[in-house]
N, CA, C and O atoms as a GROMACS GRO file, in nm:
protein
  568
    1MET      N    1  -7.215  15.483   7.570
    1MET     CA    2  -7.068  15.392   7.530
    1MET      C    3  -6.924  15.466   7.570
    1MET      O    4  -6.905  15.588   7.575
    2THR      N    5  -6.848  15.382   7.593
    2THR     CA    6  -6.760  15.428   7.643
    2THR      C    7  -6.639  15.546   7.522
    2THR      O    8  -6.600  15.544   7.405
    3GLN      N    9  -6.625  15.626   7.633
    3GLN     CA   10  -6.528  15.760   7.553
    3GLN      C   11  -6.375  15.738   7.575
    3GLN      O   12  -6.324  15.731   7.686
    4VAL      N   13  -6.314  15.729   7.470
    4VAL     CA   14  -6.170  15.725   7.458
    4VAL      C   15  -6.131  15.834   7.530
    4VAL      O   16  -6.188  15.942   7.517
    5LYS      N   17  -5.986  15.809   7.647
    5LYS     CA   18  -5.912  15.921   7.746
    5LYS      C   19  -5.797  15.830   7.746
    5LYS      O   20  -5.772  15.710   7.744
    6SER      N   21  -5.714  15.986   7.751
    6SER     CA   22  -5.570  15.962   7.763
    6SER      C   23  -5.521  15.839   7.870
    6SER      O   24  -5.542  15.826   7.991
    7GLY      N   25  -5.435  15.743   7.759
    7GLY     CA   26  -5.394  15.642   7.847
    7GLY      C   27  -5.422  15.476   7.772
    7GLY      O   28  -5.360  15.371   7.757
    8ASP      N   29  -5.562  15.538   7.740
    8ASP     CA   30  -5.641  15.458   7.646
    8ASP      C   31  -5.558  15.343   7.570
    8ASP      O   32  -5.456  15.410   7.555
    9THR      N   33  -5.532  15.239   7.521
    9THR     CA   34  -5.466  15.170   7.411
    9THR      C   35  -5.625  15.168   7.341
    9THR      O   36  -5.733  15.126   7.382
   10VAL      N   37  -5.578  15.241   7.204
   10VAL     CA   38  -5.698  15.204   7.097
   10VAL      C   39  -5.639  15.162   6.957
   10VAL      O   40  -5.519  15.160   6.931
   11ARG      N   41  -5.751  15.124   6.861
   11ARG     CA   42  -5.686  15.099   6.758
   11ARG      C   43  -5.781  15.155   6.653
   11ARG      O   44  -5.903  15.147   6.671
   12ILE      N   45  -5.721  15.221   6.526
   12ILE     CA   46  -5.758  15.325   6.455
   12ILE      C   47  -5.744  15.251   6.324
   12ILE      O   48  -5.658  15.165   6.304
   13HIS      N   49  -5.859  15.304   6.214
   13HIS     CA   50  -5.818  15.262   6.064
   13HIS      C   51  -5.804  15.432   6.046
   13HIS      O   52  -5.826  15.524   6.125
   14TYR      N   53  -5.763  15.430   5.924
   14TYR     CA   54  -5.720  15.580   5.890
   14TYR      C   55  -5.649  15.589   5.751
   14TYR      O   56  -5.574  15.497   5.716
   15THR      N   57  -5.672  15.696   5.671
   15THR     CA   58  -5.635  15.732   5.602
   15THR      C   59  -5.568  15.905   5.600
   15THR      O   60  -5.644  15.996   5.632
   16GLY      N   61  -5.443  15.932   5.566
   16GLY     CA   62  -5.396  16.041   5.562
   16GLY      C   63  -5.409  16.101   5.410
   16GLY      O   64  -5.375  16.032   5.314
   17THR      N   65  -5.456  16.218   5.396
   17THR     CA   66  -5.463  16.301   5.257
   17THR      C   67  -5.324  16.429   5.273
   17THR      O   68  -5.260  16.454   5.375
   18LEU      N   69  -5.312  16.482   5.158
   18LEU     CA   70  -5.274  16.608   5.194
   18LEU      C   71  -5.365  16.694   5.120
   18LEU      O   72  -5.468  16.635   5.089
   19ASN      N   73  -5.358  16.818   5.080
   19ASN     CA   74  -5.444  16.930   5.040
   19ASN      C   75  -5.475  16.886   4.901
   19ASN      O   76  -5.594  16.864   4.878
   20ASP      N   77  -5.398  16.870   4.812
   20ASP     CA   78  -5.446  16.812   4.683
   20ASP      C   79  -5.508  16.673   4.665
   20ASP      O   80  -5.519  16.625   4.552
   21GLY      N   81  -5.551  16.603   4.778
   21GLY     CA   82  -5.608  16.493   4.755
   21GLY      C   83  -5.521  16.355   4.755
   21GLY      O   84  -5.562  16.243   4.727
   22THR      N   85  -5.391  16.393   4.794
   22THR     CA   86  -5.307  16.279   4.736
   22THR      C   87  -5.302  16.187   4.890
   22THR      O   88  -5.284  16.234   5.003
   23THR      N   89  -5.319  16.070   4.859
   23THR     CA   90  -5.324  15.950   5.024
   23THR      C   91  -5.162  15.951   5.023
   23THR      O   92  -5.094  15.916   4.926
   24PHE      N   93  -5.114  15.992   5.138
   24PHE     CA   94  -4.954  15.944   5.200
   24PHE      C   95  -4.960  15.838   5.247
   24PHE      O   96  -4.862  15.767   5.226
   25ASP      N   97  -5.067  15.783   5.324
   25ASP     CA   98  -5.057  15.693   5.398
   25ASP      C   99  -5.225  15.625   5.417
   25ASP      O  100  -5.329  15.691   5.408
   26SER      N  101  -5.214  15.494   5.441
   26SER     CA  102  -5.350  15.440   5.458
   26SER      C  103  -5.339  15.302   5.562
   26SER      O  104  -5.236  15.236   5.558
   27SER      N  105  -5.439  15.267   5.644
   27SER     CA  106  -5.420  15.134   5.712
   27SER      C  107  -5.520  15.023   5.601
   27SER      O  108  -5.537  14.901   5.615
   28ALA      N  109  -5.562  15.092   5.520
   28ALA     CA  110  -5.655  15.010   5.448
   28ALA      C  111  -5.585  14.848   5.397
   28ALA      O  112  -5.478  14.859   5.336
   29GLY      N  113  -5.625  14.739   5.411
   29GLY     CA  114  -5.599  14.611   5.356
   29GLY      C  115  -5.481  14.587   5.467
   29GLY      O  116  -5.394  14.503   5.448
   30ARG      N  117  -5.486  14.681   5.606
   30ARG     CA  118  -5.384  14.602   5.712
   30ARG      C  119  -5.481  14.603   5.826
   30ARG      O  120  -5.602  14.624   5.822
   31ASP      N  121  -5.400  14.574   5.935
   31ASP     CA  122  -5.471  14.571   6.072
   31ASP      C  123  -5.453  14.741   6.092
   31ASP      O  124  -5.381  14.823   6.035
   32PRO      N  125  -5.559  14.753   6.207
   32PRO     CA  126  -5.581  14.843   6.267
   32PRO      C  127  -5.443  14.931   6.333
   32PRO      O  128  -5.381  14.865   6.416
   33LEU      N  129  -5.402  15.036   6.314
   33LEU     CA  130  -5.287  15.086   6.385
   33LEU      C  131  -5.314  15.068   6.549
   33LEU      O  132  -5.424  15.101   6.592
   34GLU      N  133  -5.236  15.026   6.621
   34GLU     CA  134  -5.286  15.025   6.761
   34GLU      C  135  -5.181  15.125   6.828
   34GLU      O  136  -5.070  15.140   6.776
   35PHE      N  137  -5.223  15.199   6.957
   35PHE     CA  138  -5.159  15.297   7.004
   35PHE      C  139  -5.170  15.310   7.138
   35PHE      O  140  -5.271  15.254   7.180
   36VAL      N  141  -5.084  15.377   7.246
   36VAL     CA  142  -5.186  15.445   7.344
   36VAL      C  143  -5.213  15.616   7.358
   36VAL      O  144  -5.119  15.694   7.378
   37VAL      N  145  -5.316  15.649   7.348
   37VAL     CA  146  -5.354  15.775   7.334
   37VAL      C  147  -5.278  15.860   7.441
   37VAL      O  148  -5.276  15.827   7.559
   38GLY      N  149  -5.212  15.982   7.388
   38GLY     CA  150  -5.128  16.058   7.488
   38GLY      C  151  -4.979  16.035   7.530
   38GLY      O  152  -4.905  16.107   7.596
   39SER      N  153  -4.954  15.888   7.460
   39SER     CA  154  -4.818  15.848   7.524
   39SER      C  155  -4.721  15.920   7.396
   39SER      O  156  -4.600  15.901   7.412
   40GLY      N  157  -4.756  15.992   7.282
   40GLY     CA  158  -4.651  16.022   7.197
   40GLY      C  159  -4.630  15.926   7.087
   40GLY      O  160  -4.520  15.931   7.032
   41GLN      N  161  -4.723  15.834   7.043
   41GLN     CA  162  -4.641  15.732   6.945
   41GLN      C  163  -4.692  15.819   6.834
   41GLN      O  164  -4.600  15.859   6.763
   42ILE      N  165  -4.804  15.857   6.800
   42ILE     CA  166  -4.828  15.939   6.678
   42ILE      C  167  -4.812  16.085   6.697
   42ILE      O  168  -4.782  16.145   6.800
   43ILE      N  169  -4.836  16.127   6.582
   43ILE     CA  170  -4.844  16.290   6.569
   43ILE      C  171  -4.878  16.360   6.637
   43ILE      O  172  -4.993  16.320   6.654
   44PRO      N  173  -4.865  16.450   6.703
   44PRO     CA  174  -4.958  16.529   6.828
   44PRO      C  175  -5.111  16.571   6.804
   44PRO      O  176  -5.207  16.556   6.881
   45GLY      N  177  -5.107  16.636   6.655
   45GLY     CA  178  -5.244  16.639   6.595
   45GLY      C  179  -5.355  16.528   6.624
   45GLY      O  180  -5.459  16.539   6.690
   46LEU      N  181  -5.300  16.414   6.551
   46LEU     CA  182  -5.394  16.276   6.541
   46LEU      C  183  -5.414  16.242   6.696
   46LEU      O  184  -5.528  16.204   6.723
   47ASP      N  185  -5.332  16.249   6.791
   47ASP     CA  186  -5.329  16.199   6.881
   47ASP      C  187  -5.430  16.296   7.003
   47ASP      O  188  -5.475  16.251   7.108
   48LYS      N  189  -5.441  16.405   6.960
   48LYS     CA  190  -5.526  16.495   7.056
   48LYS      C  191  -5.687  16.481   6.969
   48LYS      O  192  -5.793  16.520   7.020
   49ALA      N  193  -5.679  16.434   6.865
   49ALA     CA  194  -5.813  16.416   6.794
   49ALA      C  195  -5.872  16.265   6.861
   49ALA      O  196  -5.967  16.217   6.800
   50ILE      N  197  -5.836  16.210   6.947
   50ILE     CA  198  -5.914  16.078   6.956
   50ILE      C  199  -5.966  16.058   7.065
   50ILE      O  200  -6.060  15.978   7.065
   51PRO      N  201  -5.921  16.132   7.214
   51PRO     CA  202  -6.007  16.133   7.323
   51PRO      C  203  -6.124  16.211   7.301
   51PRO      O  204  -6.133  16.323   7.251
   52GLY      N  205  -6.250  16.103   7.365
   52GLY     CA  206  -6.373  16.149   7.368
   52GLY      C  207  -6.459  16.068   7.230
   52GLY      O  208  -6.582  16.060   7.225
   53MET      N  209  -6.384  16.023   7.144
   53MET     CA  210  -6.467  15.929   7.044
   53MET      C  211  -6.470  15.790   7.118
   53MET      O  212  -6.388  15.748   7.200
   54GLU      N  213  -6.597  15.720   7.064
   54GLU     CA  214  -6.648  15.603   7.066
   54GLU      C  215  -6.666  15.499   6.967
   54GLU      O  216  -6.719  15.534   6.862
   55VAL      N  217  -6.631  15.378   6.982
   55VAL     CA  218  -6.608  15.276   6.914
   55VAL      C  219  -6.731  15.286   6.797
   55VAL      O  220  -6.853  15.297   6.810
   56GLY      N  221  -6.653  15.279   6.685
   56GLY     CA  222  -6.740  15.301   6.564
   56GLY      C  223  -6.753  15.412   6.489
   56GLY      O  224  -6.790  15.426   6.372
   57GLU      N  225  -6.710  15.504   6.586
   57GLU     CA  226  -6.711  15.665   6.559
   57GLU      C  227  -6.613  15.707   6.432
   57GLU      O  228  -6.495  15.672   6.442
   58LYS      N  229  -6.647  15.767   6.331
   58LYS     CA  230  -6.550  15.860   6.232
   58LYS      C  231  -6.527  15.974   6.249
   58LYS      O  232  -6.609  16.040   6.314
   59LYS      N  233  -6.449  16.014   6.214
   59LYS     CA  234  -6.454  16.192   6.198
   59LYS      C  235  -6.292  16.200   6.097
   59LYS      O  236  -6.209  16.112   6.074
   60THR      N  237  -6.299  16.337   6.056
   60THR     CA  238  -6.208  16.382   5.987
   60THR      C  239  -6.132  16.473   6.014
   60THR      O  240  -6.195  16.572   5.978
   61VAL      N  241  -6.017  16.513   6.062
   61VAL     CA  242  -5.930  16.600   6.111
   61VAL      C  243  -5.849  16.667   6.003
   61VAL      O  244  -5.838  16.622   5.889
   62ALA      N  245  -5.782  16.801   6.056
   62ALA     CA  246  -5.702  16.878   5.969
   62ALA      C  247  -5.592  16.882   6.082
   62ALA      O  248  -5.610  16.901   6.202
   63ILE      N  249  -5.491  16.864   6.024
   63ILE     CA  250  -5.388  16.872   6.120
   63ILE      C  251  -5.272  16.974   6.057
   63ILE      O  252  -5.210  16.938   5.957
   64GLU      N  253  -5.247  17.089   6.113
   64GLU     CA  254  -5.106  17.198   6.055
   64GLU      C  255  -4.971  17.120   6.069
   64GLU      O  256  -4.952  17.014   6.129
   65PRO      N  257  -4.898  17.184   6.010
   65PRO     CA  258  -4.721  17.127   6.006
   65PRO      C  259  -4.689  17.123   6.171
   65PRO      O  260  -4.634  17.021   6.213
   66GLU      N  261  -4.713  17.204   6.241
   66GLU     CA  262  -4.687  17.244   6.373
   66GLU      C  263  -4.748  17.113   6.483
   66GLU      O  264  -4.712  17.096   6.599
   67GLU      N  265  -4.844  17.037   6.409
   67GLU     CA  266  -4.891  16.937   6.510
   67GLU      C  267  -4.878  16.802   6.463
   67GLU      O  268  -4.914  16.697   6.517
   68ALA      N  269  -4.811  16.826   6.337
   68ALA     CA  270  -4.783  16.718   6.245
   68ALA      C  271  -4.588  16.638   6.275
   68ALA      O  272  -4.533  16.568   6.360
   69TYR      N  273  -4.552  16.705   6.148
   69TYR     CA  274  -4.410  16.663   6.122
   69TYR      C  275  -4.332  16.787   6.143
   69TYR      O  276  -4.212  16.790   6.118
   70GLY      N  277  -4.404  16.899   6.195
   70GLY     CA  278  -4.300  17.038   6.204
   70GLY      C  279  -4.286  17.105   6.072
   70GLY      O  280  -4.332  17.057   5.969
   71PRO      N  281  -4.225  17.210   6.078
   71PRO     CA  282  -4.204  17.290   5.974
   71PRO      C  283  -4.053  17.256   5.884
   71PRO      O  284  -3.966  17.182   5.928
   72VAL      N  285  -4.047  17.330   5.749
   72VAL     CA  286  -3.935  17.245   5.688
   72VAL      C  287  -3.796  17.350   5.768
   72VAL      O  288  -3.799  17.473   5.775
   73HIS      N  289  -3.714  17.284   5.806
   73HIS     CA  290  -3.577  17.371   5.824
   73HIS      C  291  -3.488  17.335   5.730
   73HIS      O  292  -3.457  17.221   5.696
   74ALA      N  293  -3.436  17.476   5.678
   74ALA     CA  294  -3.380  17.471   5.591
   74ALA      C  295  -3.184  17.423   5.661
   74ALA      O  296  -3.099  17.360   5.598
   75GLU      N  297  -3.172  17.471   5.778
   75GLU     CA  298  -3.060  17.400   5.817
   75GLU      C  299  -3.044  17.242   5.777
   75GLU      O  300  -2.933  17.191   5.763
   76ALA      N  301  -3.162  17.172   5.762
   76ALA     CA  302  -3.173  17.022   5.746
   76ALA      C  303  -3.131  17.002   5.619
   76ALA      O  304  -3.138  16.883   5.589
   77LYS      N  305  -3.084  17.083   5.519
   77LYS     CA  306  -3.084  17.058   5.376
   77LYS      C  307  -2.909  17.055   5.366
   77LYS      O  308  -2.865  17.113   5.466
   78GLN      N  309  -2.842  17.026   5.312
   78GLN     CA  310  -2.711  16.996   5.324
   78GLN      C  311  -2.637  16.978   5.168
   78GLN      O  312  -2.656  16.867   5.119
   79ASN      N  313  -2.577  17.048   5.108
   79ASN     CA  314  -2.526  17.034   4.986
   79ASN      C  315  -2.375  16.926   4.981
   79ASN      O  316  -2.284  16.943   5.063
   80VAL      N  317  -2.369  16.839   4.893
   80VAL     CA  318  -2.260  16.768   4.886
   80VAL      C  319  -2.187  16.755   4.768
   80VAL      O  320  -2.237  16.689   4.677
   81PRO      N  321  -2.057  16.816   4.752
   81PRO     CA  322  -1.996  16.774   4.626
   81PRO      C  323  -2.020  16.650   4.568
   81PRO      O  324  -2.014  16.551   4.640
   82ARG      N  325  -2.050  16.637   4.421
   82ARG     CA  326  -2.116  16.516   4.380
   82ARG      C  327  -1.995  16.400   4.375
   82ARG      O  328  -2.014  16.280   4.387
   83GLY      N  329  -1.876  16.460   4.355
   83GLY     CA  330  -1.777  16.343   4.357
   83GLY      C  331  -1.736  16.257   4.498
   83GLY      O  332  -1.673  16.153   4.516
   84GLU      N  333  -1.797  16.345   4.581
   84GLU     CA  334  -1.819  16.289   4.746
   84GLU      C  335  -1.914  16.135   4.749
   84GLU      O  336  -1.898  16.035   4.819
   85ILE      N  337  -2.013  16.164   4.644
   85ILE     CA  338  -2.086  16.065   4.658
   85ILE      C  339  -2.090  15.927   4.563
   85ILE      O  340  -2.120  15.944   4.445
   86PRO      N  341  -2.059  15.776   4.613
   86PRO     CA  342  -1.996  15.700   4.513
   86PRO      C  343  -2.109  15.694   4.382
   86PRO      O  344  -2.230  15.715   4.393
   87ASP      N  345  -2.044  15.664   4.270
   87ASP     CA  346  -2.104  15.603   4.163
   87ASP      C  347  -2.247  15.520   4.175
   87ASP      O  348  -2.353  15.544   4.118
   88HIS      N  349  -2.223  15.435   4.249
   88HIS     CA  350  -2.327  15.321   4.264
   88HIS      C  351  -2.468  15.389   4.320
   88HIS      O  352  -2.572  15.338   4.280
   89ILE      N  353  -2.474  15.477   4.391
   89ILE     CA  354  -2.562  15.535   4.459
   89ILE      C  355  -2.670  15.639   4.396
   89ILE      O  356  -2.642  15.759   4.386
   90PRO      N  357  -2.797  15.584   4.354
   90PRO     CA  358  -2.868  15.658   4.244
   90PRO      C  359  -2.898  15.801   4.301
   90PRO      O  360  -2.896  15.823   4.422
   91LEU      N  361  -2.920  15.874   4.230
   91LEU     CA  362  -2.931  16.018   4.258
   91LEU      C  363  -3.042  16.078   4.204
   91LEU      O  364  -3.044  16.200   4.186
   92ASP      N  365  -3.156  15.993   4.171
   92ASP     CA  366  -3.290  16.058   4.118
   92ASP      C  367  -3.381  16.116   4.203
   92ASP      O  368  -3.427  16.054   4.299
   93LEU      N  369  -3.423  16.273   4.170
   93LEU     CA  370  -3.498  16.365   4.269
   93LEU      C  371  -3.596  16.242   4.344
   93LEU      O  372  -3.650  16.146   4.290
   94GLY      N  373  -3.597  16.285   4.485
   94GLY     CA  374  -3.665  16.192   4.579
   94GLY      C  375  -3.605  16.074   4.625
   94GLY      O  376  -3.632  16.020   4.732
   95THR      N  377  -3.534  16.039   4.555
   95THR     CA  378  -3.449  15.917   4.636
   95THR      C  379  -3.449  15.913   4.781
   95THR      O  380  -3.421  16.016   4.843
   96GLN      N  381  -3.471  15.825   4.830
   96GLN     CA  382  -3.458  15.819   4.994
   96GLN      C  383  -3.308  15.728   5.026
   96GLN      O  384  -3.274  15.620   4.978
   97LEU      N  385  -3.257  15.790   5.094
   97LEU     CA  386  -3.105  15.693   5.113
   97LEU      C  387  -3.115  15.746   5.242
   97LEU      O  388  -3.181  15.841   5.283
   98GLN      N  389  -3.023  15.654   5.311
   98GLN     CA  390  -2.945  15.643   5.442
   98GLN      C  391  -2.815  15.690   5.480
   98GLN      O  392  -2.726  15.616   5.440
   99VAL      N  393  -2.775  15.797   5.550
   99VAL     CA  394  -2.651  15.832   5.537
   99VAL      C  395  -2.580  15.824   5.704
   99VAL      O  396  -2.641  15.788   5.804
  100GLN      N  397  -2.488  15.854   5.699
  100GLN     CA  398  -2.411  15.813   5.862
  100GLN      C  399  -2.340  15.962   5.900
  100GLN      O  400  -2.250  16.013   5.834
  101THR      N  401  -2.387  16.010   5.997
  101THR     CA  402  -2.365  16.147   6.045
  101THR      C  403  -2.208  16.135   6.116
  101THR      O  404  -2.166  16.028   6.160
  102PRO      N  405  -2.150  16.231   6.120
  102PRO     CA  406  -2.026  16.235   6.167
  102PRO      C  407  -2.008  16.146   6.338
  102PRO      O  408  -1.914  16.068   6.355
  103ASN      N  409  -2.090  16.169   6.426
  103ASN     CA  410  -2.108  16.106   6.512
  103ASN      C  411  -2.172  15.971   6.498
  103ASN      O  412  -2.224  15.922   6.598
  104GLY      N  413  -2.173  15.904   6.384
  104GLY     CA  414  -2.224  15.765   6.373
  104GLY      C  415  -2.338  15.725   6.331
  104GLY      O  416  -2.352  15.630   6.254
  105GLU      N  417  -2.432  15.794   6.379
  105GLU     CA  418  -2.605  15.793   6.337
  105GLU      C  419  -2.634  15.791   6.197
  105GLU      O  420  -2.574  15.850   6.108
  106THR      N  421  -2.736  15.714   6.187
  106THR     CA  422  -2.797  15.668   6.084
  106THR      C  423  -2.898  15.758   6.039
  106THR      O  424  -3.004  15.751   6.100
  107MET      N  425  -2.888  15.863   5.923
  107MET     CA  426  -3.034  15.942   5.933
  107MET      C  427  -3.048  15.910   5.794
  107MET      O  428  -2.958  15.901   5.711
  108GLN      N  429  -3.212  15.888   5.772
  108GLN     CA  430  -3.278  15.912   5.635
  108GLN      C  431  -3.261  16.038   5.576
  108GLN      O  432  -3.289  16.134   5.648
  109VAL      N  433  -3.217  16.061   5.448
  109VAL     CA  434  -3.245  16.187   5.345
  109VAL      C  435  -3.304  16.164   5.204
  109VAL      O  436  -3.308  16.069   5.126
  110THR      N  437  -3.344  16.280   5.206
  110THR     CA  438  -3.384  16.273   5.050
  110THR      C  439  -3.303  16.348   4.941
  110THR      O  440  -3.244  16.449   4.979
  111VAL      N  441  -3.289  16.306   4.784
  111VAL     CA  442  -3.212  16.362   4.723
  111VAL      C  443  -3.294  16.495   4.677
  111VAL      O  444  -3.404  16.470   4.628
  112ALA      N  445  -3.255  16.648   4.686
  112ALA     CA  446  -3.359  16.731   4.681
  112ALA      C  447  -3.333  16.795   4.515
  112ALA      O  448  -3.418  16.823   4.431
  113GLU      N  449  -3.210  16.804   4.508
  113GLU     CA  450  -3.176  16.870   4.403
  113GLU      C  451  -3.004  16.804   4.348
  113GLU      O  452  -2.916  16.781   4.430
  114VAL      N  453  -2.989  16.786   4.222
  114VAL     CA  454  -2.888  16.734   4.188
  114VAL      C  455  -2.806  16.826   4.061
  114VAL      O  456  -2.848  16.795   3.950
  115THR      N  457  -2.733  16.897   4.061
  115THR     CA  458  -2.648  16.970   3.973
  115THR      C  459  -2.495  16.893   3.897
  115THR      O  460  -2.436  16.788   3.925
  116GLU      N  461  -2.476  16.965   3.827
  116GLU     CA  462  -2.303  16.868   3.777
  116GLU      C  463  -2.240  16.880   3.898
  116GLU      O  464  -2.192  16.775   3.943
  117ASN      N  465  -2.228  16.980   3.963
  117ASN     CA  466  -2.131  16.956   4.120
  117ASN      C  467  -2.175  16.927   4.213
  117ASN      O  468  -2.102  16.867   4.292
  118GLU      N  469  -2.296  16.953   4.245
  118GLU     CA  470  -2.362  16.904   4.381
  118GLU      C  471  -2.517  16.845   4.388
  118GLU      O  472  -2.611  16.861   4.310
  119VAL      N  473  -2.505  16.762   4.528
  119VAL     CA  474  -2.626  16.721   4.541
  119VAL      C  475  -2.651  16.781   4.662
  119VAL      O  476  -2.570  16.808   4.751
  120THR      N  477  -2.779  16.801   4.658
  120THR     CA  478  -2.867  16.848   4.789
  120THR      C  479  -2.917  16.741   4.826
  120THR      O  480  -2.962  16.658   4.747
  121LEU      N  481  -2.917  16.723   4.998
  121LEU     CA  482  -2.987  16.612   5.035
  121LEU      C  483  -3.047  16.667   5.178
  121LEU      O  484  -2.975  16.726   5.258
  122ASP      N  485  -3.165  16.647   5.197
  122ASP     CA  486  -3.248  16.690   5.262
  122ASP      C  487  -3.282  16.614   5.355
  122ASP      O  488  -3.301  16.496   5.328
  123ALA      N  489  -3.302  16.667   5.504
  123ALA     CA  490  -3.301  16.540   5.583
  123ALA      C  491  -3.446  16.593   5.685
  123ALA      O  492  -3.465  16.548   5.799
  124ASN      N  493  -3.515  16.670   5.632
  124ASN     CA  494  -3.660  16.700   5.677
  124ASN      C  495  -3.732  16.582   5.689
  124ASN      O  496  -3.670  16.486   5.644
  125HIS      N  497  -3.823  16.560   5.725
  125HIS     CA  498  -3.948  16.472   5.721
  125HIS      C  499  -4.037  16.455   5.578
  125HIS      O  500  -4.120  16.541   5.545
  126PRO      N  501  -4.021  16.378   5.526
  126PRO     CA  502  -4.102  16.417   5.355
  126PRO      C  503  -4.236  16.518   5.409
  126PRO      O  504  -4.268  16.620   5.347
  127LEU      N  505  -4.297  16.478   5.515
  127LEU     CA  506  -4.437  16.526   5.497
  127LEU      C  507  -4.420  16.669   5.615
  127LEU      O  508  -4.520  16.715   5.669
  128ALA      N  509  -4.279  16.728   5.642
  128ALA     CA  510  -4.258  16.863   5.707
  128ALA      C  511  -4.299  16.947   5.620
  128ALA      O  512  -4.260  16.950   5.504
  129GLY      N  513  -4.400  17.040   5.682
  129GLY     CA  514  -4.404  17.161   5.635
  129GLY      C  515  -4.566  17.152   5.561
  129GLY      O  516  -4.623  17.242   5.499
  130LYS      N  517  -4.611  17.031   5.586
  130LYS     CA  518  -4.744  17.043   5.516
  130LYS      C  519  -4.869  16.990   5.636
  130LYS      O  520  -4.866  16.939   5.748
  131ASP      N  521  -4.974  17.037   5.541
  131ASP     CA  522  -5.066  17.036   5.599
  131ASP      C  523  -5.180  16.871   5.589
  131ASP      O  524  -5.241  16.833   5.489
  132LEU      N  525  -5.177  16.820   5.691
  132LEU     CA  526  -5.245  16.683   5.681
  132LEU      C  527  -5.398  16.677   5.704
  132LEU      O  528  -5.471  16.758   5.762
  133THR      N  529  -5.425  16.570   5.649
  133THR     CA  530  -5.577  16.561   5.682
  133THR      C  531  -5.605  16.397   5.723
  133THR      O  532  -5.574  16.310   5.641
  134PHE      N  533  -5.649  16.370   5.818
  134PHE     CA  534  -5.682  16.231   5.855
  134PHE      C  535  -5.842  16.219   5.845
  134PHE      O  536  -5.914  16.303   5.899
  135ALA      N  537  -5.899  16.099   5.767
  135ALA     CA  538  -5.994  16.011   5.821
  135ALA      C  539  -5.966  15.904   5.920
  135ALA      O  540  -5.878  15.820   5.902
  136ILE      N  541  -6.035  15.909   6.015
  136ILE     CA  542  -6.001  15.770   6.092
  136ILE      C  543  -6.140  15.773   6.139
  136ILE      O  544  -6.233  15.851   6.119
  137GLU      N  545  -6.120  15.616   6.240
  137GLU     CA  546  -6.247  15.548   6.251
  137GLU      C  547  -6.202  15.471   6.378
  137GLU      O  548  -6.110  15.389   6.365
  138LEU      N  549  -6.253  15.489   6.487
  138LEU     CA  550  -6.206  15.447   6.607
  138LEU      C  551  -6.288  15.296   6.630
  138LEU      O  552  -6.406  15.281   6.663
  139VAL      N  553  -6.176  15.182   6.598
  139VAL     CA  554  -6.235  15.042   6.608
  139VAL      C  555  -6.224  14.970   6.728
  139VAL      O  556  -6.292  14.868   6.736
  140GLU      N  557  -6.149  15.003   6.830
  140GLU     CA  558  -6.122  14.936   6.939
  140GLU      C  559  -6.095  15.011   7.040
  140GLU      O  560  -6.039  15.116   7.007
  141ILE      N  561  -6.112  15.000   7.139
  141ILE     CA  562  -6.086  15.076   7.308
  141ILE      C  563  -6.035  14.930   7.397
  141ILE      O  564  -6.112  14.863   7.466
  142ALA      N  565  -5.864  14.894   7.374
  142ALA     CA  566  -5.881  14.816   7.424
  142ALA      C  567  -5.866  14.785   7.616
  142ALA      O  568  -5.893  14.675   7.663
   0.00000   0.00000   0.00000
């Protein structure tokens, strides 16, 4: 059988879970994920798990934050005076919002804390700082 090597285009089915068993993403019910191995299109820990696999092979890999979405960065959290946020913006904990940076870029943030006077917005990736587990199946080497 042919084994995957860096530079190959592959298609995988996957299910990603957290340590508590919660599924955070899955290709179930969708087309397999297609990407070029070693190209940086997916998180490093998953990318490194694919070489050497054969079509039809399944494996489960544990990935630490450094090989996934990185650690949580305290400087990515910002407190904003509540009065600066328009009334029509939902501020429920966990709500994802898009904000514009001073240089005009759009950034995704999550409402992390709300007090009477301030709202804490978190620009860390929602999976930053988390250990991830992926159950993967190699469907095709293109």
